N, C-alpha and C positions, 0 to 999 in steps of 0.2 A: 503495500499499499505506499503511494506517493505522500509525502508529507505536502499539507495544504497550508499555504501562507497567503493570509489575508491581503488584498491588492491596495495599500493604505496608498502608496504613491500615484497609482493610477486613478483613484479615486480623487484624491486632492488635486492632481493635473485637471480632471474635468470640472470640479467645483471651482477651483481657484483661477485655473489660467484660461479655461473654454467659456465658462458660464458665468462667472464674477459673483461667485458666494458671497464673499466677505460683504459687498456692498446689498445685493440681495438681503443677506439676513439683518444687515443694519436699516435699509427701508423699510423692512416688516417689524421691527421694534425688538428682533431677538436679540437683544444686547448679551445675553449671556453665550451666545453660540460665536465668540470670538474665534479667530484663527488659532489662538492657543488652546482654547477649549475644545475646538474639534480636534484637533491634532491628539490631545489629551484623551478624549472618547475614543479616538480611532485605535490608539494604541491599547486601550484596555479592552475594547471590543473584538480586536484582533487576538490578543492573549485569551480571551475567552473560546473564540473560534477554534483556534490553532491546539490549544492545552487541555480544554474541556470538550469541546463537541466532537473534533475530528477523530479524538482516539476510541471513541464510542460508536462510531459510525457503522463499521464493519461488524461490531457487536450486535448492534441493533437489526442488521439486516440477518444476522445469522439466527439470533433468538426470536424476532419478531414478538408482538405482543400475545398475549396467552388472554383467553376467555373462561370463566369458570361460573356458573350460573349467575350471567349480568355482572361479574366483576372482571373489569380487563387488568391486568397487569403488564405494565411498560417494561423492556429490556433492561438487562443490568447497566445502572448508572445514568439511566435518563431520569429518575426521579431527583437523583443528587446533583444532578448539573442544574435542573431546572430550580432547585432550592437555592444553588449558587447564582444563577440568574436573577432571581428574586431577590437576593441579598444585596447584588450588586445594584439593584434600582434600575434595571433594562426595562421592567414592564412599564413603568410609568413615566418613561423618558419624554414623551412627546405629548402627554395629557396635562391638563390645566392643574395649578396649583391648588386649586379649590377641591378637587379629589385626590390630592395626594400625590400629583404627577410633578414634573419638572418644568413642562411648558416650553420645551425645547422644540425645533421645527420638525414638521413630519418628514422631511427630506432626510435628515440627519439621521432619525431613526430606521428609515428605508433602506438608507445607504449600507448601514451595519448588516440589515436584515439579509442583504445578498450574502455577507460572509457568512452569517449564521447557517444557511441554506446550503451554501457550498460545501461548508464542514460538516453538515449532518442535516441533510433534506427532511427526513422523516421526523427528528426532533424539534427542528425549527418550526414546523406545522402546528405545534400545540400552542406556544405564545401567539403564532401567528395569526390564529384564527380568533384569538380573543380581541385583537385590533378592531376588526371590523364590530364585533358586537359593542366594543366599547364606543366607537365612532356614531354606532346607530342610537344608542342611548345619550350619548352628549348632543346629537343633533335632534333628536324625535321624542325622547323618554320626558315623562312628566318630572316636577322636583322630586316628587314622591319616590319615582322610580330611580332616579340618579341616586339618592339618598340610599335606596335599599340595596343597589347593586354595585355602583361605579367606583366607590372606595375600596372595596374586595377587590374588584378587577384590575383596579389602576395598580395596586398593591401586589398582585400577582398571586395572592390566595386563592380566590377563586379564578377560573378561566372561562372563556366562552366559545360558542359554536354559531355556526349558520345552518338552520336544518330548512332546506327547500326541498332536495328529491324526494321523490316517492316511487314505489315499484315501477306503478305504470305511468311516471310523469317526471320526465328528465327535463330538457330544456322547454317544454311546451307547459309552463307553469299554470296556465290557464286550465289544466286538467287535474289540478289538484282536489284530492278528496279530504284532506285533513280538517276535522269539524271543530268549531269553538262556539261553545253555547254560553251566554251570559248566565252569571252568578247573581244572586240578590245583593252582594255585597260589592257589585261593580267589576269583580274579577271574571275570568271566564273558564269554562272547561274545555280542555283539548283532548281530541281523541282522534288517534290516526299513527300511520307508522311511517317515518323518514328513514330512508336508506344513505349510504356512501356518506355518512356525516364524521367529518374528520374531527379528532379529538372529542368525539361524542362520549367516550368515557373513558376513564384512565385513574391512576393512581398519583397524579402529581400535583393534585389541588384538593383543596377542601370542599369545593362545591364546583359545580359547572351550571353556568347560564345560557340556556339555550334561545335564540333568536329564531322565531318560529313563524312560517306563513300559513295560513288555515282560512277556512271558510266561514262565515256567519250563516245562520240558518234561513236568513233572508237574503242572502248576497246574491248580485246578477252573476250571470255565468262568465266565464273566462275569467281572464285578468283582471277585469273591472269589478271582479268580487273578492279579490283577495285583500285579507287584512294580516297586520304583523302584530306579533306578540313577544312576550318575555316570558320564559317559563324555567324556572330554576330546577335542579335535580334536588336541592334541599329548600324547602321553604325559606324565606329571609323575612326578618323581621324589619321595622319602619326605620332601623338606623343600622341595618345591614347584619342583624344576629342570625346566625345559621341556628333554623330550628328543624324541625321533623321533615322526614323523607316525602318529596312530593311524587305522584303516580307516574314517574319516569324511569323507564328502565332501557336497558341494551339487551336485545334479543340476541344478537350475534356480533362477530366482525368477520370482516372480508377476508378472505386469502387471495393476495394479490401478487401481480407480477414484481411492482417494486413498492418503495416507500411501507416496507412492511413493518418498520417499528411504528408507524404512525397507525393507530388504530382508528379504522374506517368502519362506522359501526351502524348497525340497524337500531333506531330508538323508537321504542314503543310511548306514546302517550296515552294513558288510560284514563280518561277524565282527570289528566293533570291541570292544577291550577296555576293559571298564567295570567298576564295583564296586556291590555291593549297598547300599542306603540302608534303612535299617531293617530290618524282618522281613520274610522271604520271603511273599509273597501279602498283605502288607498295606501295599502301595503306596498304595492309594487313602486310608488313613488320614494317611500321609506327605505324599502330594501336597495335601491340603486345607490345609497350613501354607501353601504359596505360592499356592493357588487363592484362598484368601479374602483375603490382601494384593493378588493381582493382580485380584481384583474391585473392592476399593476403589480401586484404582488406576486401574482402568478406568472407574470412576466419576468419578475427578478429572480423566482426560482429556475426558469430557464436561462437567464443570463449566469445565475450563479453557477449552475451544472456545466455550462460553456467553458467559464474561466478555471474552473477545476479540472475539467477533461483539458484544456490546455496545459496547464500547470503539470499534470501528469505525462501529457504525451512528449511535452518539451524536454522535462528532464530526462527522461526514457531515451529518448532520441540523440540526445547529447552523450548518454553511455553506453547504449548497445552498438556493438561493433558488427557488421556485415558487409562483405563485399568492398572493393575497392571505388572511390569515387569515379565518375566517369572522366573528370577533367585531369587526376592525376591524383597520387597518393597525399591523403591529408594527416595521417596517423603513422609515420614511419615506423614507430617503436612498437607498435602493435600488429596484430594477424589481419585487420581490416580498419576500414574508416569507420567513425560514428555515422550512423543512418541519415543523422540532420544534413549531411552532405549530399544525398541524393535528392534529385528534383522532385519526386513525387511525395516524399518525405515533407519537403518545403512545401509543397501545394497545399498538404493538409495543415501542417501547421501555421501557416499563414490565413488561411480558412479560418482556422480556429481563433488566431489572434485578432482577425479584421472584424469577425463577428463577435466577439467577446468585447472589445475595446470600443467598436462602434456602436454596439448594442447599449453598452454600458452609458455612453454619451448620451444616447436617445432617453435610456431610461432617468437619469440624473435630471434631464431637462424638463420630462415630464413631473418629477418629483417637485420641482421649481415652479412650476405651473401649479400643483396642489397648494404649495406653501402661499402662494400669491391669493388662490380663492379661500384658503383659510383665514388669512391674517391682512390682507390688504385693506387699508380704509381708502383707496382710491377706487371707486365703482367702475370706472373705464377700464382700468388696468385688469380689476375682477372678473368683468365682463369679457375680455379679452382672453384670459386665461382660461375662463371656463369655456369659450367656444374651441381654442386650440387643445383643451385637454378632452372635451368631448371626442374629437376628430382623431385624436392621437391614442386614447384609451385601446381601442381594438387592434391597432398596429402593436402597440407596446405587449399585448396579452399575447397576440397570435405571432407577431414576427420573430419575438425573442424566443418563443417555446418552439416554433418549428424549426429555425435555425439552429436551436439547441439540440434538435433530433440528429443533424449533420455533423454538427461538433463534436458531440458524444459517441457518436459512430466511428467519427475520426479519431476520437480517444481510443477505441480500442484497435482499429487499423494500424495506427502508427506502434503498436504493442504487438502486432502479429498475433500468431497462437496464443500469446502470454496475456493479449487483451480480453481473451475468451474465457479466462478461468478467473475465480475469485479473488486469488491472491492480491492482484495489483489494483482491485477498486473499479477499473474502467469500465466493466460490466455492470457493475451496480450503478454507476453514473447512468448509463445508458437505460436501464430498467427504471431507477427512481423516476428518471425524467420524461418516461413516455407518457405519464398520465396529464403532463402540463399542457398538452395540447387537447385535452378533453374536459377537465373539469373546469368550473367557473366560466362555463361556455365553449364548446368545441371551436377549433378554427371556421368552421363553416358557420357556427353561429356569430362569431366576431366579424366574418367578413359579410355578413349580410348586414350586421348592425352598423358596418363602416359604410356600404355602399348603399343599401338602400335606406336605412334611418338617417345616416348622418349627412353622406352626400347628395344622394338625391332627395331624400327630404327636406334639406335645405336648398335644394336647387342649384348645388355646388358652392353655396357659401362660403361652408365650413372649411372646405377644400381650400378656397382661395383665401381664407385667413390664414393657413400655413404657408401656402405657395407663395403669397405676398411676402413673407418674411425671407423666404428663401431668393425669390429675384431681387429683393432690395441688398441681400448679402451680397449676391453675386455681382451685382451693379458697383458696390463700395470697393471689391477688390480688384476692379477692372485695371488699375495701374499695377497691379502685381503681376506681370506677364507671364512668369513662371507657372501661374494657376489658371491661365485662360483657358487652357486645354478642358480641365476637370469643370471649371465654373461655366464653360459654354456647354459641358456635356449635361450637367446639372439644367440649364436653360432650356435646353431641348426636350429633356425629359419632364419639366415642368409643362412645356406646351403640349407634349404628347399626352401627359397625365389628364390635362383639360379635354384634350379633344377625344379621347378614349372614353372619358366619362360623359360626355355630351351624345356621341356614338351609342354607348350604353343605354343611356337613358331615352334616346329615340326610339330604339329597337323594343325598350319595356314598354313604352307607350302602347305598344300594338300587341306585345306578350311578355306579361310581368316576370315568365321565368327566365329572360334574359339577364334579370339582375341576378338571380342564383347562380346561373350558369357561369357568370364571368367573376362572381364575388372573390372565391379565394385567389385565382390569377390577379383579380383586381388589388387585393390586399398585400398581397406578397410582392408585386411590384411597386406599390406604395412602400412597403418597408424598405425595399432596396432603394428607393429614391431618397427617402428621409434619412436613412443612414449615411447615404452619400453626402448628404447635404453637412451631416456631423463629421465625417472625415474629411470635407474640405475645410471646414473651419478648424479642425484640429491640426490639418497639414499648414496651415497658415499661421496658426500660433506657434506650430513648431519650429518653422522656417524663421520667424520673429526673434524667438530665442536663441536660434544659432546665429542670428545676424547680430544679436546684442551681446554675443560673447559669453555664453553660458556655459559652465563647467560640467555640465552633464549633456555634452553634445551627443552621446550614442542613444541616449533615451530618445530625444528628439529626432535623431536621424531614423531611428526605427520608426519613429510616426510616420516621417514623409515615405518610407519604402513600403509601409503597410498600406498607407493612402494610395499610392500607386497600385500596389497589389488589387486593392478593393476596386478602384476604377478601371483597371484593365481586366478582371479577372471575374468579380462578381457583380458588378453593377450592368455589366453585358448580360446577364441571365433574363433583364427585363425585355430583351428581344423576343424569346420563345414565349415568354409571359404575354406581350403584347399580340404576337401571333394568336395565341391561344384564346385570348380573349376576342379578337375579331371573329373568331369561327363559330361564334354564337352558341344558342341552344338546341338547334336540331340534332346535332350530333349526338347530344346526351337524351332528348326528351323523345325522337323520333322513334325509336326501339321500343316495340311492344313489350309490356312486363312478362308474357310468357316466353319470350323469346330468350332472355336470361336462364330460362331453365336449362340445365346440363345434363338431364336425364331424359 
């Protein structure tokens, strides 16, 4: 198993040199998030990821969770690591001081969440699910509900979940059957079964607070009849006292391909007492509070796996000796040369590096937008950030997780046969990351959200909000002639992006299936262009640092080399995506269902 190292230097480069986070935090009033404080937090977070989480990652995969008559036991070391996490104050880092938090920016907590996930994906899901629960109660909970639940959630003594999926009802939430019946005291009795509930039952906290969608007796059908409830495993007193057990139980846990140490639970509500969050039949609106943050968080899981796979593959490629380099001997004292000298290994490593670093820039940019929506006093800035975030969220979720499939696969491939066995950890990364394109909305769902709801639904306005930024930046660097080829390429892609959008919407006017047929290719096309924009910006920053006489020349030269690789070998993938979008829906939908039969 390769040693994981948190990418502190890369994160600081993106924050400070690319995106101007020092001014960003100061403008939003986060005085405590000074550069020195950020680096101190990063240092401690890196130690926790490297020394506490990474060593129990393989153990978690080997042992998995155990279920016995409704009780779930996590693998060796998981509970102890969580207690250290709580003692370190990590749970309340980004939450208000009034609930016991530290009131630090969302982005700061999310950047280090990448490292925790990279070190141990399964473990990181337990505190990760609590964040969405807390955000929902902060935004929509009554003062009484906040008093009952938030202090314990922020302290980490209680954890949270999101309970959406039912056996018959996955992404189509309008089909849900879980019922909520009003009680005389203003509470509700919930009855139904939820499945695939991450962290739904475990031994790491004293209580588990479930955010549950359900349907009231007189609710309209479909998504217009969804209400949101908070349902604790143990009843809570008005000041957060833990009381008797509620009618909530874990019927079983799933046996999965990966993230085996994350308890994916069947949760039964048998007349469980809960409380309405928000307004009746408006649960979908409240739900998107945690769904958007959860989707960005899932994108971070893909980024985390990509970086971990790159770290492992790079270390192995420098050490593994096989064959001589085609251009001559590189290791005369050994029987062969390190495989990093072979072109195809370079292709895989550079693909990993380009996606890991480019995707991180996109993710940290999206986090910056979240900060603005949370804390800005400037309504215009807030509105602009919300528009950009609405457009980028499905790209962050889907593109970062889809490219993670390629990057973790290359992690195994660089190792050759050794990548296929458990000893090195590469195959675990691939297995653990496979789920990321599925939960919190599959890639297909994200693609429809992007193309149909966000872009077509706004008649292209949300697309323009982002592409205007790209065009303005490309115009601003016209005087830097060494970057004209790349900025011209982005300009052409932006023009084509709008052109393809208009063509798809025109076809969809007479055949709505055109949106679904083009959507995934459209999302991936969008992802390649967006990440290309950030690679151009990183390259310009790197060149400026070199021109200014930096002492870290090799770091910035590597940025320039990787940017060239991205533009030469990865951005060109948009050519096939463009042709695929052009082909329309008929090659998918004209085949009769019976013709799919193979017997």
